[in-house]
C-alpha positions as CSV (number, residue, x, y, z in Angstrom):
1,M,83.7,110.5,73.7
2,K,84.1,110.1,77.4
3,I,83.8,106.7,79.4
4,K,83.4,106.5,83.1
5,A,85.8,103.6,84.1
6,A,86.5,101.9,87.3
7,A,89.4,99.6,88.4
8,I,89.0,97.3,91.3
9,Q,91.6,96.7,94.0
10,L,90.8,93.3,95.8
11,A,91.9,92.0,99.2
12,T,92.4,88.5,98.0
13,K,91.6,85.2,99.7
14,I,94.0,82.9,97.9
15,A,92.3,80.0,96.1
16,D,88.8,80.8,97.5
17,S,87.0,81.3,94.3
18,D,83.4,81.9,95.8
19,A,84.6,84.4,98.4
20,N,86.7,86.4,95.8
21,I,83.9,86.4,93.2
22,A,81.5,87.7,95.9
23,S,84.0,90.4,96.7
24,C,84.4,91.4,93.1
25,E,80.6,91.6,92.8
26,R,80.4,93.9,95.8
27,L,83.1,96.2,94.5
28,A,81.7,96.2,91.0
29,L,78.3,97.2,92.3
30,Q,80.0,100.1,94.1
31,A,81.5,101.1,90.8
32,V,78.1,100.9,89.1
33,K,76.7,103.1,91.8
34,E,79.5,105.7,91.2
35,G,78.5,105.7,87.5
36,A,81.1,103.5,86.0
37,H,80.2,101.8,82.7
38,W,83.6,100.0,82.1
39,I,84.9,97.9,85.1
40,A,88.3,96.2,85.4
41,L,88.9,93.2,87.6
42,P,92.4,92.1,88.4
43,E,94.4,89.2,87.1
44,F,93.4,85.9,88.8
45,F,90.3,87.8,90.1
46,N,88.7,84.6,91.6
47,T,92.0,83.1,93.1
48,G,94.9,85.4,93.4
49,V,98.2,83.7,93.1
50,S,101.0,82.4,95.2
51,W,102.7,79.0,95.6
52,N,99.6,77.4,97.1
53,K,98.6,74.0,95.7
54,K,94.9,74.7,96.5
55,I,94.9,77.1,93.5
56,A,95.0,74.1,91.2
57,S,91.6,73.0,92.5
58,A,90.2,76.4,91.7
59,I,91.0,76.2,87.9
60,Q,87.8,77.0,85.9
61,S,86.3,75.9,82.6
62,P,85.8,78.5,79.9
63,D,82.1,78.7,81.0
64,G,82.6,78.2,84.8
65,K,81.7,80.3,87.6
66,A,84.2,83.1,86.8
67,A,83.1,83.5,83.3
68,I,79.4,83.2,84.3
69,F,79.9,86.0,86.9
70,L,81.5,88.3,84.2
71,R,78.6,87.5,81.7
72,D,75.7,87.9,84.1
73,F,77.0,91.0,85.8
74,S,77.5,92.7,82.5
75,A,74.1,91.8,81.4
76,K,72.3,92.8,84.5
77,H,74.0,96.1,84.9
78,H,74.6,96.9,81.2
79,V,78.3,97.4,81.7
80,L,81.6,96.2,80.2
81,I,83.6,94.2,82.6
82,G,86.8,92.1,82.3
83,G,89.2,90.1,84.4
84,S,91.5,87.0,84.1
85,F,91.2,83.6,85.7
86,L,92.9,80.2,85.3
87,C,91.1,78.4,82.5
88,R,91.3,74.8,81.4
89,V,91.3,74.7,77.6
90,T,90.3,71.8,75.3
91,D,93.7,70.2,75.0
92,G,93.9,69.8,78.8
93,G,96.3,72.7,79.4
94,V,95.5,75.7,81.5
95,R,95.8,79.3,80.5
96,N,95.7,82.7,82.3
97,R,92.7,83.9,80.4
98,Y,91.3,87.5,80.3
99,Q,87.6,87.6,79.3
100,C,85.7,90.8,78.6
101,Y,81.9,91.0,78.4
102,A,79.6,93.8,77.7
103,D,75.8,93.5,78.1
104,G,76.1,89.7,78.5
105,K,78.2,89.1,75.4
106,L,81.7,88.1,75.1
107,I,83.7,90.9,73.5
108,G,86.8,88.9,73.4
109,Q,89.5,87.0,75.3
110,H,93.3,87.0,75.7
111,D,95.6,84.3,77.2
112,K,98.6,85.8,78.8
113,D,101.8,85.2,76.8
114,L,104.1,83.9,79.6
115,P,103.7,82.9,83.3
116,T,105.7,84.8,85.8
117,M,107.8,83.0,88.4
118,W,105.6,80.7,90.5
119,E,102.8,81.2,88.1
120,N,104.5,78.5,86.1
121,Y,103.1,75.9,88.6
122,F,99.5,76.6,87.4
123,Y,99.4,77.5,83.7
124,E,101.2,77.8,80.4
125,G,101.7,80.6,77.9
126,G,99.2,81.5,75.4
127,P,99.6,81.0,71.5
128,S,101.9,83.5,69.7
129,D,99.1,84.7,67.4
130,D,97.1,86.0,70.5
131,I,98.3,89.6,70.5
132,G,95.8,90.9,73.0
133,V,93.2,92.6,70.7
134,L,89.8,91.7,72.2
135,G,87.4,93.4,69.7
136,A,85.3,96.5,69.6
137,H,82.5,97.9,71.8
138,Q,80.6,101.2,70.8
139,N,83.2,101.6,68.1
140,V,86.1,101.5,70.6
141,R,88.8,99.1,69.9
142,I,89.8,97.2,73.1
143,G,93.1,95.5,74.0
144,A,94.0,93.5,77.1
145,A,97.3,93.1,79.0
146,V,98.0,91.6,82.4
147,C,100.8,92.0,84.9
148,W,104.2,91.3,83.5
149,E,103.0,91.6,80.0
150,F,103.4,95.3,80.8
151,M,107.1,94.5,81.5
152,R,107.9,93.3,78.1
153,T,108.2,95.7,75.1
154,V,106.5,93.2,72.8
155,T,103.2,94.2,74.4
156,A,103.5,97.8,73.2
157,R,104.6,96.6,69.8
158,R,101.7,94.3,69.2
159,L,99.0,96.6,70.5
160,S,100.3,100.0,69.1
161,G,97.9,101.3,66.5
162,K,95.4,98.4,67.0
163,V,93.5,99.5,70.1
164,D,92.0,102.7,71.6
165,V,91.9,101.6,75.2
166,I,93.6,98.8,77.3
167,I,91.8,97.0,80.1
168,G,93.8,94.7,82.3
169,G,95.2,94.1,85.8
170,S,98.0,92.6,87.8
171,C,98.7,90.3,90.7
172,W,102.2,91.7,91.5
173,W,103.8,90.6,94.8
174,S,106.5,92.2,96.9
175,I,110.0,91.3,97.8
176,P,109.8,88.9,100.6
177,T,109.4,90.8,103.9
178,N,111.1,88.0,105.9
179,F,114.4,88.5,104.0
180,P,117.0,90.6,105.9
181,R,115.8,94.2,106.3
182,F,118.7,95.7,104.4
183,L,117.7,93.6,101.3
184,Q,114.1,94.8,101.6
185,K,115.4,98.4,101.7
186,M,117.6,97.7,98.7
187,W,115.1,95.9,96.4
188,E,111.5,96.7,97.4
189,P,111.4,100.4,96.5
190,A,112.3,99.6,92.9
191,N,109.9,96.7,92.8
192,R,107.0,98.9,93.9
193,L,107.9,101.7,91.5
194,T,108.1,99.3,88.5
195,S,104.7,97.8,89.3
196,L,103.1,101.1,88.5
197,A,105.6,102.6,86.1
198,V,105.3,99.9,83.5
199,V,101.5,100.5,83.1
200,R,102.2,104.3,82.7
201,D,105.0,103.4,80.2
202,N,102.6,101.4,78.0
203,A,99.9,104.0,78.0
204,R,102.4,106.5,76.8
205,L,104.1,104.2,74.2
206,I,100.9,102.9,72.8
207,G,99.1,106.2,73.1
208,V,96.0,105.0,74.9
209,P,94.4,105.1,78.3
210,I,94.7,102.0,80.5
211,I,92.2,100.7,83.1
212,H,94.4,98.6,85.5
213,A,93.0,96.5,88.4
214,S,95.0,94.9,91.2
215,H,95.2,92.9,94.5
216,C,96.2,94.0,97.9
217,G,96.8,92.5,101.3
218,E,99.4,90.2,102.9
219,I,100.3,86.7,101.5
220,E,102.4,83.8,103.0
221,C,103.1,80.5,101.2
222,P,106.1,78.2,100.7
223,M,109.1,79.5,98.8
224,P,109.5,77.3,95.7
225,G,112.7,75.2,96.0
226,M,113.7,76.9,99.2
227,P,113.6,75.8,103.0
228,I,112.0,79.1,104.1
229,P,108.4,80.5,103.6
230,Y,107.5,83.5,101.5
231,K,106.0,86.4,103.5
232,G,105.0,89.5,101.7
233,F,102.1,91.5,100.2
234,F,100.5,92.4,96.9
235,E,101.6,95.7,95.5
236,G,98.2,97.1,94.8
237,N,98.3,100.1,92.3
238,A,94.9,99.9,90.9
239,A,95.0,102.9,88.5
240,I,93.4,104.7,85.6
241,V,96.0,106.2,83.4
242,D,95.5,108.6,80.4
243,A,97.1,108.2,76.9
244,D,100.0,110.4,78.1
245,G,100.9,108.0,81.0
246,K,99.4,110.4,83.5
247,L,97.7,109.0,86.6
248,I,94.1,110.1,86.7
249,A,93.1,107.9,89.6
250,H,95.2,105.5,91.8
251,R,95.0,103.3,94.9
252,S,98.1,102.3,96.8
253,P,98.5,99.0,98.7
254,E,98.2,101.0,101.9
255,D,94.7,102.2,100.8
256,G,93.5,98.6,100.9
257,E,90.5,97.2,99.1
258,G,88.3,99.4,97.0
259,I,87.9,101.0,93.6
260,V,89.1,103.9,91.6
261,C,86.9,105.8,89.1
262,A,87.6,108.3,86.5
263,E,86.5,109.5,83.0
264,I,88.7,108.5,80.1
265,S,88.8,109.4,76.3
266,P,89.3,106.1,74.5
267,I,91.0,107.6,71.4
268,A,94.5,106.5,70.3
269,K,96.9,109.3,69.9
270,K,99.8,109.3,67.6
271,N,102.9,107.8,69.2
272,T,105.8,110.2,69.2
273,E,108.1,108.0,71.3
274,N,109.9,104.9,70.0
275,I,109.2,101.7,71.7
276,P,112.6,100.4,73.1
277,G,114.2,97.5,71.0
278,R,115.2,95.6,74.2
279,Y,113.1,92.7,75.5
280,W,112.3,94.1,79.0
281,L,110.7,97.5,79.3
282,R,112.3,98.1,82.7
283,S,114.9,96.2,84.7
284,R,113.5,93.2,86.6
285,G,116.0,93.6,89.5
286,F,118.5,91.0,91.0
287,L,116.0,88.9,93.0
288,P,113.2,88.8,90.4
289,T,115.6,87.8,87.7
290,I,116.8,84.8,89.7
291,A,113.3,83.9,90.7
292,W,112.1,84.2,87.0
293,H,114.4,81.4,85.9
294,H,114.5,79.2,89.1
295,Q,110.7,79.1,89.7
296,K,110.1,78.7,86.0
297,W,112.3,75.6,86.0
298,L,110.6,74.1,89.0
299,G,107.1,75.2,88.1
300,R,107.0,73.7,84.6
301,R,107.8,70.3,86.0
302,W,105.1,70.5,88.7
303,Y,102.5,71.7,86.2
304,L,103.1,68.9,83.8
305,R,102.8,66.3,86.6
306,N,99.9,67.9,88.6
307,V,97.9,70.3,86.5
308,Y,98.3,69.5,82.7
309,K,95.4,67.2,81.7
310,A,94.6,66.6,85.4
């Protein structure tokens, strides 16, 4: 069985839900015209993410504009389409929720397990029993993973043997470009390499193809807890990867907004490589490790005061 899949790379307008949904629709229509039947939108497809307070005003209900777009587009064009958005749940909390629809019906949803860095300002992690298995479509078992879930070995362990394909995306940002140039040269190459390598690692370790969408473009916002702004860019790397971790189609950040399309074979192969026993699949690097803890500490407090049950 072959499936024509597409992954979108979005030039994001931070917190502008209507504009981003319109761009996703335009790019998804391009994918349909190229024959794609499965389409991946990125993590936070309607908002992107940065430390921008306006994002809190763009949080959606489970049946808000973001979900309606996924449902209606899938029904109108008879495709499977998925992406994640900030979703207000019944207890007043917010989750980073990946929803997947086919022919107007919800296949399943997955709440990202842990917020990354400044994401802590806007949502909380999902329940421990949500392992990322969405359900089945046309007898294909579908899993979901987003951004730094690909960085943690638990993702491969919980999905291994349970899915035939993974659909997901990232909103991965660069090392600040306004840092001293020698720090950029020291840290950014590894950051860029890791953002794509972990997707390929998971495909190989789980033994399934991955459809991975992304964001691109420059971003600027305050730096949490620091007197200087953040200036940088999204890492791009929309990609379609086969079950051996080989890139079939790829879009770099320099390629800008657009789509990648390729055929995949959604059949899980036997895993011949052990999943590492460590927590992180690849090293986070010096600066991301500091930001992980510092921005989590600041973000959880702001979230509880300004977003939770707001």
